[in-house]
mmCIF file as gemmi writes it, N, C-alpha and C atoms, coordinates in Angstrom:
data_model
loop_
_atom_site.group_PDB
_atom_site.id
_atom_site.type_symbol
_atom_site.label_atom_id
_atom_site.label_alt_id
_atom_site.label_comp_id
_atom_site.label_asym_id
_atom_site.label_entity_id
_atom_site.label_seq_id
_atom_site.pdbx_PDB_ins_code
_atom_site.Cartn_x
_atom_site.Cartn_y
_atom_site.Cartn_z
_atom_site.occupancy
_atom_site.B_iso_or_equiv
_atom_site.pdbx_formal_charge
_atom_site.auth_seq_id
_atom_site.auth_asym_id
_atom_site.pdbx_PDB_model_num
ATOM 1 N N . UNK Axp A 1 ? 23.316 52.345 33.232 1 0 ? 1 A 1
ATOM 2 C CA . UNK Axp A 1 ? 23.213 52.578 34.652 1 0 ? 1 A 1
ATOM 3 C C . UNK Axp A 1 ? 22.032 53.511 34.913 1 0 ? 1 A 1
ATOM 4 N N . UNK Axp A 2 ? 21.197 53.133 35.826 1 0 ? 2 A 1
ATOM 5 C CA . UNK Axp A 2 ? 20.031 53.947 36.153 1 0 ? 2 A 1
ATOM 6 C C . UNK Axp A 2 ? 20.3 54.753 37.423 1 0 ? 2 A 1
ATOM 7 N N . UNK Axp A 3 ? 19.931 56.019 37.381 1 0 ? 3 A 1
ATOM 8 C CA . UNK Axp A 3 ? 20.124 56.916 38.518 1 0 ? 3 A 1
ATOM 9 C C . UNK Axp A 3 ? 18.919 56.846 39.447 1 0 ? 3 A 1
ATOM 10 N N . UNK Axp A 4 ? 19.177 56.91 40.734 1 0 ? 4 A 1
ATOM 11 C CA . UNK Axp A 4 ? 18.088 56.977 41.699 1 0 ? 4 A 1
ATOM 12 C C . UNK Axp A 4 ? 17.791 58.437 42.006 1 0 ? 4 A 1
ATOM 13 N N . UNK Axp A 5 ? 16.52 58.742 42.171 1 0 ? 5 A 1
ATOM 14 C CA . UNK Axp A 5 ? 16.116 60.102 42.5 1 0 ? 5 A 1
ATOM 15 C C . UNK Axp A 5 ? 15.424 60.074 43.851 1 0 ? 5 A 1
ATOM 16 N N . UNK Axp A 6 ? 15.968 60.828 44.78 1 0 ? 6 A 1
ATOM 17 C CA . UNK Axp A 6 ? 15.366 60.964 46.103 1 0 ? 6 A 1
ATOM 18 C C . UNK Axp A 6 ? 14.793 62.358 46.217 1 0 ? 6 A 1
ATOM 19 N N . UNK Axp A 7 ? 13.577 62.437 46.687 1 0 ? 7 A 1
ATOM 20 C CA . UNK Axp A 7 ? 12.909 63.731 46.83 1 0 ? 7 A 1
ATOM 21 C C . UNK Axp A 7 ? 12.853 64.122 48.303 1 0 ? 7 A 1
ATOM 22 N N . UNK Axp A 8 ? 13.019 65.39 48.55 1 0 ? 8 A 1
ATOM 23 C CA . UNK Axp A 8 ? 12.862 65.914 49.905 1 0 ? 8 A 1
ATOM 24 C C . UNK Axp A 8 ? 11.451 65.58 50.375 1 0 ? 8 A 1
ATOM 25 N N . UNK Axp A 9 ? 11.283 65.393 51.657 1 0 ? 9 A 1
ATOM 26 C CA . UNK Axp A 9 ? 9.979 64.983 52.187 1 0 ? 9 A 1
ATOM 27 C C . UNK Axp A 9 ? 8.861 65.981 51.884 1 0 ? 9 A 1
ATOM 28 N N . UNK Axp A 10 ? 9.199 67.229 51.597 1 0 ? 10 A 1
ATOM 29 C CA . UNK Axp A 10 ? 8.181 68.246 51.299 1 0 ? 10 A 1
ATOM 30 C C . UNK Axp A 10 ? 7.738 68.266 49.838 1 0 ? 10 A 1
ATOM 31 N N . UNK Axp A 11 ? 8.43 67.541 48.97 1 0 ? 11 A 1
ATOM 32 C CA . UNK Axp A 11 ? 8.109 67.568 47.536 1 0 ? 11 A 1
ATOM 33 C C . UNK Axp A 11 ? 6.702 67.038 47.274 1 0 ? 11 A 1
ATOM 34 N N . UNK Axp A 12 ? 6.344 65.948 47.915 1 0 ? 12 A 1
ATOM 35 C CA . UNK Axp A 12 ? 5.013 65.356 47.693 1 0 ? 12 A 1
ATOM 36 C C . UNK Axp A 12 ? 3.91 66.357 48.034 1 0 ? 12 A 1
ATOM 37 N N . UNK Axp A 13 ? 4.081 67.062 49.112 1 0 ? 13 A 1
ATOM 38 C CA . UNK Axp A 13 ? 3.098 68.07 49.523 1 0 ? 13 A 1
ATOM 39 C C . UNK Axp A 13 ? 3.087 69.248 48.539 1 0 ? 13 A 1
ATOM 40 N N . UNK Axp A 14 ? 4.27 69.671 48.096 1 0 ? 14 A 1
ATOM 41 C CA . UNK Axp A 14 ? 4.379 70.8 47.166 1 0 ? 14 A 1
ATOM 42 C C . UNK Axp A 14 ? 3.739 70.476 45.819 1 0 ? 14 A 1
ATOM 43 N N . UNK Axp A 15 ? 3.882 69.233 45.363 1 0 ? 15 A 1
ATOM 44 C CA . UNK Axp A 15 ? 3.352 68.827 44.067 1 0 ? 15 A 1
ATOM 45 C C . UNK Axp A 15 ? 1.828 68.98 44.024 1 0 ? 15 A 1
ATOM 46 N N . UNK Axp A 16 ? 1.176 68.75 45.143 1 0 ? 16 A 1
ATOM 47 C CA . UNK Axp A 16 ? -0.281 68.863 45.19 1 0 ? 16 A 1
ATOM 48 C C . UNK Axp A 16 ? -0.762 70.282 44.928 1 0 ? 16 A 1
ATOM 49 N N . UNK Axp A 17 ? 0.101 71.269 45.156 1 0 ? 17 A 1
ATOM 50 C CA . UNK Axp A 17 ? -0.273 72.675 44.972 1 0 ? 17 A 1
ATOM 51 C C . UNK Axp A 17 ? 0.15 73.226 43.608 1 0 ? 17 A 1
ATOM 52 N N . UNK Axp A 18 ? 0.906 72.441 42.842 1 0 ? 18 A 1
ATOM 53 C CA . UNK Axp A 18 ? 1.425 72.91 41.557 1 0 ? 18 A 1
ATOM 54 C C . UNK Axp A 18 ? 0.407 72.735 40.437 1 0 ? 18 A 1
ATOM 55 N N . UNK Axp A 19 ? 0.507 73.576 39.394 1 0 ? 19 A 1
ATOM 56 C CA . UNK Axp A 19 ? -0.327 73.37 38.202 1 0 ? 19 A 1
ATOM 57 C C . UNK Axp A 19 ? 0.002 72.02 37.547 1 0 ? 19 A 1
ATOM 58 N N . UNK Axp A 20 ? -0.984 71.407 36.922 1 0 ? 20 A 1
ATOM 59 C CA . UNK Axp A 20 ? -0.822 70.089 36.307 1 0 ? 20 A 1
ATOM 60 C C . UNK Axp A 20 ? 0.31 70.093 35.274 1 0 ? 20 A 1
ATOM 61 N N . UNK Axp A 21 ? 0.432 71.16 34.503 1 0 ? 21 A 1
ATOM 62 C CA . UNK Axp A 21 ? 1.488 71.207 33.481 1 0 ? 21 A 1
ATOM 63 C C . UNK Axp A 21 ? 2.878 71.143 34.112 1 0 ? 21 A 1
ATOM 64 N N . UNK Axp A 22 ? 3.054 71.759 35.267 1 0 ? 22 A 1
ATOM 65 C CA . UNK Axp A 22 ? 4.353 71.737 35.952 1 0 ? 22 A 1
ATOM 66 C C . UNK Axp A 22 ? 4.626 70.345 36.503 1 0 ? 22 A 1
ATOM 67 N N . UNK Axp A 23 ? 3.611 69.694 37.028 1 0 ? 23 A 1
ATOM 68 C CA . UNK Axp A 23 ? 3.778 68.331 37.552 1 0 ? 23 A 1
ATOM 69 C C . UNK Axp A 23 ? 4.186 67.388 36.415 1 0 ? 23 A 1
ATOM 70 N N . UNK Axp A 24 ? 3.557 67.534 35.248 1 0 ? 24 A 1
ATOM 71 C CA . UNK Axp A 24 ? 3.911 66.696 34.097 1 0 ? 24 A 1
ATOM 72 C C . UNK Axp A 24 ? 5.346 66.947 33.654 1 0 ? 24 A 1
ATOM 73 N N . UNK Axp A 25 ? 5.767 68.204 33.637 1 0 ? 25 A 1
ATOM 74 C CA . UNK Axp A 25 ? 7.146 68.517 33.247 1 0 ? 25 A 1
ATOM 75 C C . UNK Axp A 25 ? 8.137 67.979 34.277 1 0 ? 25 A 1
ATOM 76 N N . UNK Axp A 26 ? 7.759 68.022 35.545 1 0 ? 26 A 1
ATOM 77 C CA . UNK Axp A 26 ? 8.623 67.475 36.584 1 0 ? 26 A 1
ATOM 78 C C . UNK Axp A 26 ? 8.744 65.956 36.422 1 0 ? 26 A 1
ATOM 79 N N . UNK Axp A 27 ? 7.659 65.277 36.116 1 0 ? 27 A 1
ATOM 80 C CA . UNK Axp A 27 ? 7.699 63.831 35.892 1 0 ? 27 A 1
ATOM 81 C C . UNK Axp A 27 ? 8.591 63.51 34.684 1 0 ? 27 A 1
ATOM 82 N N . UNK Axp A 28 ? 8.485 64.304 33.631 1 0 ? 28 A 1
ATOM 83 C CA . UNK Axp A 28 ? 9.348 64.142 32.453 1 0 ? 28 A 1
ATOM 84 C C . UNK Axp A 28 ? 10.809 64.354 32.847 1 0 ? 28 A 1
ATOM 85 N N . UNK Axp A 29 ? 11.081 65.385 33.635 1 0 ? 29 A 1
ATOM 86 C CA . UNK Axp A 29 ? 12.437 65.691 34.121 1 0 ? 29 A 1
ATOM 87 C C . UNK Axp A 29 ? 12.988 64.502 34.902 1 0 ? 29 A 1
ATOM 88 N N . UNK Axp A 30 ? 12.196 63.96 35.817 1 0 ? 30 A 1
ATOM 89 C CA . UNK Axp A 30 ? 12.634 62.816 36.623 1 0 ? 30 A 1
ATOM 90 C C . UNK Axp A 30 ? 12.932 61.605 35.74 1 0 ? 30 A 1
ATOM 91 N N . UNK Axp A 31 ? 12.094 61.368 34.753 1 0 ? 31 A 1
ATOM 92 C CA . UNK Axp A 31 ? 12.285 60.238 33.854 1 0 ? 31 A 1
ATOM 93 C C . UNK Axp A 31 ? 13.598 60.374 33.077 1 0 ? 31 A 1
ATOM 94 N N . UNK Axp A 32 ? 13.857 61.557 32.547 1 0 ? 32 A 1
ATOM 95 C CA . UNK Axp A 32 ? 15.109 61.79 31.815 1 0 ? 32 A 1
ATOM 96 C C . UNK Axp A 32 ? 16.32 61.558 32.707 1 0 ? 32 A 1
ATOM 97 N N . UNK Axp A 33 ? 16.285 62.105 33.923 1 0 ? 33 A 1
ATOM 98 C CA . UNK Axp A 33 ? 17.414 61.989 34.838 1 0 ? 33 A 1
ATOM 99 C C . UNK Axp A 33 ? 17.628 60.549 35.273 1 0 ? 33 A 1
ATOM 100 N N . UNK Axp A 34 ? 16.565 59.839 35.583 1 0 ? 34 A 1
ATOM 101 C CA . UNK Axp A 34 ? 16.739 58.463 36.05 1 0 ? 34 A 1
ATOM 102 C C . UNK Axp A 34 ? 17.284 57.554 34.951 1 0 ? 34 A 1
ATOM 103 N N . UNK Axp A 35 ? 16.917 57.803 33.702 1 0 ? 35 A 1
ATOM 104 C CA . UNK Axp A 35 ? 17.387 56.964 32.599 1 0 ? 35 A 1
ATOM 105 C C . UNK Axp A 35 ? 18.763 57.351 32.068 1 0 ? 35 A 1
ATOM 106 N N . UNK Axp A 36 ? 19.048 58.659 32.012 1 0 ? 36 A 1
ATOM 107 C CA . UNK Axp A 36 ? 20.268 59.129 31.344 1 0 ? 36 A 1
ATOM 108 C C . UNK Axp A 36 ? 21.251 59.856 32.256 1 0 ? 36 A 1
ATOM 109 N N . UNK Axp A 37 ? 20.845 60.159 33.475 1 0 ? 37 A 1
ATOM 110 C CA . UNK Axp A 37 ? 21.715 60.906 34.375 1 0 ? 37 A 1
ATOM 111 C C . UNK Axp A 37 ? 21.544 62.403 34.194 1 0 ? 37 A 1
ATOM 112 N N . UNK Axp A 38 ? 22.018 63.175 35.147 1 0 ? 38 A 1
ATOM 113 C CA . UNK Axp A 38 ? 21.811 64.623 35.111 1 0 ? 38 A 1
ATOM 114 C C . UNK Axp A 38 ? 22.564 65.345 33.997 1 0 ? 38 A 1
ATOM 115 N N . UNK Axp A 39 ? 23.583 64.714 33.409 1 0 ? 39 A 1
ATOM 116 C CA . UNK Axp A 39 ? 24.319 65.383 32.324 1 0 ? 39 A 1
ATOM 117 C C . UNK Axp A 39 ? 23.442 65.639 31.108 1 0 ? 39 A 1
ATOM 118 N N . UNK Axp A 40 ? 22.399 64.847 30.924 1 0 ? 40 A 1
ATOM 119 C CA . UNK Axp A 40 ? 21.487 65.044 29.779 1 0 ? 40 A 1
ATOM 120 C C . UNK Axp A 40 ? 20.784 66.396 29.856 1 0 ? 40 A 1
ATOM 121 N N . UNK Axp A 41 ? 20.601 66.906 31.063 1 0 ? 41 A 1
ATOM 122 C CA . UNK Axp A 41 ? 19.891 68.173 31.248 1 0 ? 41 A 1
ATOM 123 C C . UNK Axp A 41 ? 20.653 69.347 30.643 1 0 ? 41 A 1
ATOM 124 N N . UNK Axp A 42 ? 21.959 69.275 30.682 1 0 ? 42 A 1
ATOM 125 C CA . UNK Axp A 42 ? 22.776 70.384 30.166 1 0 ? 42 A 1
ATOM 126 C C . UNK Axp A 42 ? 22.681 70.499 28.657 1 0 ? 42 A 1
ATOM 127 N N . UNK Axp A 43 ? 22.287 69.425 27.988 1 0 ? 43 A 1
ATOM 128 C CA . UNK Axp A 43 ? 22.15 69.447 26.54 1 0 ? 43 A 1
ATOM 129 C C . UNK Axp A 43 ? 20.771 69.863 26.061 1 0 ? 43 A 1
ATOM 130 N N . UNK Axp A 44 ? 19.872 70.126 26.981 1 0 ? 44 A 1
ATOM 131 C CA . UNK Axp A 44 ? 18.503 70.536 26.636 1 0 ? 44 A 1
ATOM 132 C C . UNK Axp A 44 ? 18.344 72.028 26.874 1 0 ? 44 A 1
ATOM 133 N N . UNK Axp A 45 ? 18.365 72.849 25.82 1 0 ? 45 A 1
ATOM 134 C CA . UNK Axp A 45 ? 18.33 74.303 26.001 1 0 ? 45 A 1
ATOM 135 C C . UNK Axp A 45 ? 17.071 74.828 26.695 1 0 ? 45 A 1
ATOM 136 N N . UNK Axp A 46 ? 15.936 74.174 26.554 1 0 ? 46 A 1
ATOM 137 C CA . UNK Axp A 46 ? 14.707 74.646 27.18 1 0 ? 46 A 1
ATOM 138 C C . UNK Axp A 46 ? 14.717 74.539 28.699 1 0 ? 46 A 1
ATOM 139 N N . UNK Axp A 47 ? 15.588 73.679 29.228 1 0 ? 47 A 1
ATOM 140 C CA . UNK Axp A 47 ? 15.641 73.487 30.677 1 0 ? 47 A 1
ATOM 141 C C . UNK Axp A 47 ? 16.544 74.502 31.379 1 0 ? 47 A 1
ATOM 142 N N . UNK Axp A 48 ? 17.434 75.125 30.644 1 0 ? 48 A 1
ATOM 143 C CA . UNK Axp A 48 ? 18.361 76.108 31.212 1 0 ? 48 A 1
ATOM 144 C C . UNK Axp A 48 ? 18.98 75.597 32.51 1 0 ? 48 A 1
ATOM 145 N N . UNK Axp A 49 ? 19.484 74.368 32.464 1 0 ? 49 A 1
ATOM 146 C CA . UNK Axp A 49 ? 20.103 73.777 33.645 1 0 ? 49 A 1
ATOM 147 C C . UNK Axp A 49 ? 21.375 74.546 33.975 1 0 ? 49 A 1
ATOM 148 N N . UNK Axp A 50 ? 21.512 74.928 35.248 1 0 ? 50 A 1
ATOM 149 C CA . UNK Axp A 50 ? 22.678 75.716 35.634 1 0 ? 50 A 1
ATOM 150 C C . UNK Axp A 50 ? 23.076 75.458 37.076 1 0 ? 50 A 1
ATOM 151 N N . UNK Axp A 51 ? 24.349 75.685 37.33 1 0 ? 51 A 1
ATOM 152 C CA . UNK Axp A 51 ? 24.886 75.586 38.681 1 0 ? 51 A 1
ATOM 153 C C . UNK Axp A 51 ? 24.508 76.863 39.426 1 0 ? 51 A 1
ATOM 154 N N . UNK Axp A 52 ? 24.082 76.707 40.677 1 0 ? 52 A 1
ATOM 155 C CA . UNK Axp A 52 ? 23.688 77.861 41.472 1 0 ? 52 A 1
ATOM 156 C C . UNK Axp A 52 ? 24.891 78.444 42.215 1 0 ? 52 A 1
ATOM 157 N N . UNK Axp A 53 ? 24.714 79.626 42.764 1 0 ? 53 A 1
ATOM 158 C CA . UNK Axp A 53 ? 25.808 80.331 43.427 1 0 ? 53 A 1
ATOM 159 C C . UNK Axp A 53 ? 25.433 80.656 44.866 1 0 ? 53 A 1
ATOM 160 N N . UNK Axp A 54 ? 26.378 81.193 45.578 1 0 ? 54 A 1
ATOM 161 C CA . UNK Axp A 54 ? 26.132 81.638 46.953 1 0 ? 54 A 1
ATOM 162 C C . UNK Axp A 54 ? 25.916 80.475 47.896 1 0 ? 54 A 1
ATOM 163 N N . UNK Axp A 55 ? 24.895 80.586 48.731 1 0 ? 55 A 1
ATOM 164 C CA . UNK Axp A 55 ? 24.626 79.547 49.721 1 0 ? 55 A 1
ATOM 165 C C . UNK Axp A 55 ? 24.146 78.242 49.079 1 0 ? 55 A 1
ATOM 166 N N . UNK Axp A 56 ? 23.802 78.291 47.799 1 0 ? 56 A 1
ATOM 167 C CA . UNK Axp A 56 ? 23.347 77.095 47.076 1 0 ? 56 A 1
ATOM 168 C C . UNK Axp A 56 ? 24.399 76.62 46.083 1 0 ? 56 A 1
ATOM 169 N N . UNK Axp A 57 ? 25.668 76.881 46.341 1 0 ? 57 A 1
ATOM 170 C CA . UNK Axp A 57 ? 26.728 76.6 45.372 1 0 ? 57 A 1
ATOM 171 C C . UNK Axp A 57 ? 26.888 75.125 45.009 1 0 ? 57 A 1
ATOM 172 N N . UNK Axp A 58 ? 26.432 74.204 45.841 1 0 ? 58 A 1
ATOM 173 C CA . UNK Axp A 58 ? 26.523 72.778 45.538 1 0 ? 58 A 1
ATOM 174 C C . UNK Axp A 58 ? 25.269 72.247 44.858 1 0 ? 58 A 1
ATOM 175 N N . UNK Axp A 59 ? 24.361 73.131 44.518 1 0 ? 59 A 1
ATOM 176 C CA . UNK Axp A 59 ? 23.086 72.725 43.927 1 0 ? 59 A 1
ATOM 177 C C . UNK Axp A 59 ? 22.984 73.198 42.474 1 0 ? 59 A 1
ATOM 178 N N . UNK Axp A 60 ? 22.029 72.609 41.771 1 0 ? 60 A 1
ATOM 179 C CA . UNK Axp A 60 ? 21.75 72.98 40.382 1 0 ? 60 A 1
ATOM 180 C C . UNK Axp A 60 ? 20.268 73.288 40.245 1 0 ? 60 A 1
ATOM 181 N N . UNK Axp A 61 ? 19.916 73.95 39.156 1 0 ? 61 A 1
ATOM 182 C CA . UNK Axp A 61 ? 18.538 74.333 38.895 1 0 ? 61 A 1
ATOM 183 C C . UNK Axp A 61 ? 18.195 74.01 37.442 1 0 ? 61 A 1
ATOM 184 N N . UNK Axp A 62 ? 17.008 73.452 37.236 1 0 ? 62 A 1
ATOM 185 C CA . UNK Axp A 62 ? 16.475 73.238 35.889 1 0 ? 62 A 1
ATOM 186 C C . UNK Axp A 62 ? 15.137 73.944 35.791 1 0 ? 62 A 1
ATOM 187 N N . UNK Axp A 63 ? 14.888 74.547 34.653 1 0 ? 63 A 1
ATOM 188 C CA . UNK Axp A 63 ? 13.647 75.285 34.441 1 0 ? 63 A 1
ATOM 189 C C . UNK Axp A 63 ? 12.537 74.341 34 1 0 ? 63 A 1
ATOM 190 N N . UNK Axp A 64 ? 11.426 74.361 34.729 1 0 ? 64 A 1
ATOM 191 C CA . UNK Axp A 64 ? 10.239 73.606 34.326 1 0 ? 64 A 1
ATOM 192 C C . UNK Axp A 64 ? 9.291 74.493 33.535 1 0 ? 64 A 1
ATOM 193 N N . UNK Axp A 65 ? 9.362 75.796 33.767 1 0 ? 65 A 1
ATOM 194 C CA . UNK Axp A 65 ? 8.601 76.805 33.03 1 0 ? 65 A 1
ATOM 195 C C . UNK Axp A 65 ? 9.318 78.129 33.268 1 0 ? 65 A 1
ATOM 196 N N . UNK Axp A 66 ? 8.765 79.212 32.752 1 0 ? 66 A 1
ATOM 197 C CA . UNK Axp A 66 ? 9.383 80.506 33.026 1 0 ? 66 A 1
ATOM 198 C C . UNK Axp A 66 ? 9.388 80.815 34.516 1 0 ? 66 A 1
ATOM 199 N N . UNK Axp A 67 ? 8.411 80.299 35.229 1 0 ? 67 A 1
ATOM 200 C CA . UNK Axp A 67 ? 8.286 80.61 36.651 1 0 ? 67 A 1
ATOM 201 C C . UNK Axp A 67 ? 8.868 79.536 37.571 1 0 ? 67 A 1
ATOM 202 N N . UNK Axp A 68 ? 8.689 78.256 37.255 1 0 ? 68 A 1
ATOM 203 C CA . UNK Axp A 68 ? 9.049 77.182 38.186 1 0 ? 68 A 1
ATOM 204 C C . UNK Axp A 68 ? 10.395 76.541 37.869 1 0 ? 68 A 1
ATOM 205 N N . UNK Axp A 69 ? 11.147 76.259 38.938 1 0 ? 69 A 1
ATOM 206 C CA . UNK Axp A 69 ? 12.448 75.597 38.842 1 0 ? 69 A 1
ATOM 207 C C . UNK Axp A 69 ? 12.45 74.37 39.745 1 0 ? 69 A 1
ATOM 208 N N . UNK Axp A 70 ? 13.214 73.365 39.352 1 0 ? 70 A 1
ATOM 209 C CA . UNK Axp A 70 ? 13.484 72.247 40.244 1 0 ? 70 A 1
ATOM 210 C C . UNK Axp A 70 ? 14.932 72.433 40.711 1 0 ? 70 A 1
ATOM 211 N N . UNK Axp A 71 ? 15.124 72.425 42.019 1 0 ? 71 A 1
ATOM 212 C CA . UNK Axp A 71 ? 16.447 72.602 42.621 1 0 ? 71 A 1
ATOM 213 C C . UNK Axp A 71 ? 16.906 71.221 43.074 1 0 ? 71 A 1
ATOM 214 N N . UNK Axp A 72 ? 18.14 70.843 42.692 1 0 ? 72 A 1
ATOM 215 C CA . UNK Axp A 72 ? 18.618 69.504 43.02 1 0 ? 72 A 1
ATOM 216 C C . UNK Axp A 72 ? 20.121 69.48 43.252 1 0 ? 72 A 1
ATOM 217 N N . UNK Axp A 73 ? 20.572 68.388 43.846 1 0 ? 73 A 1
ATOM 218 C CA . UNK Axp A 73 ? 21.998 68.132 44.06 1 0 ? 73 A 1
ATOM 219 C C . UNK Axp A 73 ? 22.329 66.785 43.429 1 0 ? 73 A 1
ATOM 220 N N . UNK Axp A 74 ? 23.565 66.648 42.964 1 0 ? 74 A 1
ATOM 221 C CA . UNK Axp A 74 ? 24.023 65.389 42.388 1 0 ? 74 A 1
ATOM 222 C C . UNK Axp A 74 ? 25.152 64.855 43.266 1 0 ? 74 A 1
ATOM 223 N N . UNK Axp A 75 ? 25.02 63.617 43.67 1 0 ? 75 A 1
ATOM 224 C CA . UNK Axp A 75 ? 26.06 62.935 44.44 1 0 ? 75 A 1
ATOM 225 C C . UNK Axp A 75 ? 26.518 61.751 43.599 1 0 ? 75 A 1
ATOM 226 N N . UNK Axp A 76 ? 27.547 61.965 42.797 1 0 ? 76 A 1
ATOM 227 C CA . UNK Axp A 76 ? 27.956 60.969 41.816 1 0 ? 76 A 1
ATOM 228 C C . UNK Axp A 76 ? 28.511 59.695 42.437 1 0 ? 76 A 1
ATOM 229 N N . UNK Axp A 77 ? 29.142 59.778 43.576 1 0 ? 77 A 1
ATOM 230 C CA . UNK Axp A 77 ? 29.676 58.566 44.186 1 0 ? 77 A 1
ATOM 231 C C . UNK Axp A 77 ? 28.557 57.595 44.534 1 0 ? 77 A 1
ATOM 232 N N . UNK Axp A 78 ? 27.389 58.13 44.829 1 0 ? 78 A 1
ATOM 233 C CA . UNK Axp A 78 ? 26.245 57.301 45.176 1 0 ? 78 A 1
ATOM 234 C C . UNK Axp A 78 ? 25.322 57.102 43.977 1 0 ? 78 A 1
ATOM 235 N N . UNK Axp A 79 ? 25.564 57.791 42.879 1 0 ? 79 A 1
ATOM 236 C CA . UNK Axp A 79 ? 24.727 57.763 41.688 1 0 ? 79 A 1
ATOM 237 C C . UNK Axp A 79 ? 23.283 58.105 42.062 1 0 ? 79 A 1
ATOM 238 N N . UNK Axp A 80 ? 23.116 59.239 42.734 1 0 ? 80 A 1
ATOM 239 C CA . UNK Axp A 80 ? 21.801 59.679 43.19 1 0 ? 80 A 1
ATOM 240 C C . UNK Axp A 80 ? 21.602 61.152 42.883 1 0 ? 80 A 1
ATOM 241 N N . UNK Axp A 81 ? 20.359 61.52 42.674 1 0 ? 81 A 1
ATOM 242 C CA . UNK Axp A 81 ? 19.979 62.914 42.528 1 0 ? 81 A 1
ATOM 243 C C . UNK Axp A 81 ? 19.008 63.219 43.66 1 0 ? 81 A 1
ATOM 244 N N . UNK Axp A 82 ? 19.299 64.247 44.437 1 0 ? 82 A 1
ATOM 245 C CA . UNK Axp A 82 ? 18.417 64.663 45.52 1 0 ? 82 A 1
ATOM 246 C C . UNK Axp A 82 ? 17.632 65.893 45.082 1 0 ? 82 A 1
ATOM 247 N N . UNK Axp A 83 ? 16.334 65.752 44.927 1 0 ? 83 A 1
ATOM 248 C CA . UNK Axp A 83 ? 15.491 66.89 44.573 1 0 ? 83 A 1
ATOM 249 C C . UNK Axp A 83 ? 15.143 67.604 45.871 1 0 ? 83 A 1
ATOM 250 N N . UNK Axp A 84 ? 15.528 68.873 45.958 1 0 ? 84 A 1
ATOM 251 C CA . UNK Axp A 84 ? 15.368 69.635 47.176 1 0 ? 84 A 1
ATOM 252 C C . UNK Axp A 84 ? 14.054 70.388 47.198 1 0 ? 84 A 1
ATOM 253 N N . UNK Axp A 85 ? 13.718 71.035 46.084 1 0 ? 85 A 1
ATOM 254 C CA . UNK Axp A 85 ? 12.453 71.763 46.038 1 0 ? 85 A 1
ATOM 255 C C . UNK Axp A 85 ? 12.06 72.08 44.614 1 0 ? 85 A 1
ATOM 256 N N . UNK Axp A 86 ? 10.781 72.343 44.442 1 0 ? 86 A 1
ATOM 257 C CA . UNK Axp A 86 ? 10.247 72.881 43.192 1 0 ? 86 A 1
ATOM 258 C C . UNK Axp A 86 ? 9.63 74.196 43.602 1 0 ? 86 A 1
ATOM 259 N N . UNK Axp A 87 ? 10.146 75.266 43.049 1 0 ? 87 A 1
ATOM 260 C CA . UNK Axp A 87 ? 9.77 76.574 43.565 1 0 ? 87 A 1
ATOM 261 C C . UNK Axp A 87 ? 9.566 77.584 42.453 1 0 ? 87 A 1
ATOM 262 N N . UNK Axp A 88 ? 8.688 78.552 42.673 1 0 ? 88 A 1
ATOM 263 C CA . UNK Axp A 88 ? 8.587 79.652 41.711 1 0 ? 88 A 1
ATOM 264 C C . UNK Axp A 88 ? 9.877 80.461 41.76 1 0 ? 88 A 1
ATOM 265 N N . UNK Axp A 89 ? 10.364 80.84 40.619 1 0 ? 89 A 1
ATOM 266 C CA . UNK Axp A 89 ? 11.584 81.634 40.533 1 0 ? 89 A 1
ATOM 267 C C . UNK Axp A 89 ? 11.285 83.061 40.981 1 0 ? 89 A 1
ATOM 268 N N . UNK Axp A 90 ? 12.145 83.621 41.805 1 0 ? 90 A 1
ATOM 269 C CA . UNK Axp A 90 ? 11.959 84.995 42.284 1 0 ? 90 A 1
ATOM 270 C C . UNK Axp A 90 ? 12.727 85.934 41.377 1 0 ? 90 A 1
ATOM 271 N N . UNK Axp A 91 ? 12.052 86.883 40.799 1 0 ? 91 A 1
ATOM 272 C CA . UNK Axp A 91 ? 12.696 87.84 39.9 1 0 ? 91 A 1
ATOM 273 C C . UNK Axp A 91 ? 13.022 89.115 40.634 1 0 ? 91 A 1
């Protein structure tokens, strides 16, 4: 079963401002998710995939680098992943 990935309308614009290495990692992330589903991310220690808390409690985060994260939601009934943003992590 292949997963569909929907990106927020601002993702295309945000990608143009990202470093090339982050864009490549995001493309790799999308490829893994579309082929294997989001559960594969939890088995990859370098991605540090985790459930978020607070106002983002229904969302998850995967690490693209020490600084950049991809924030997404999973809707299993629809077999879709909604990518909400790619953002620098605030420390």
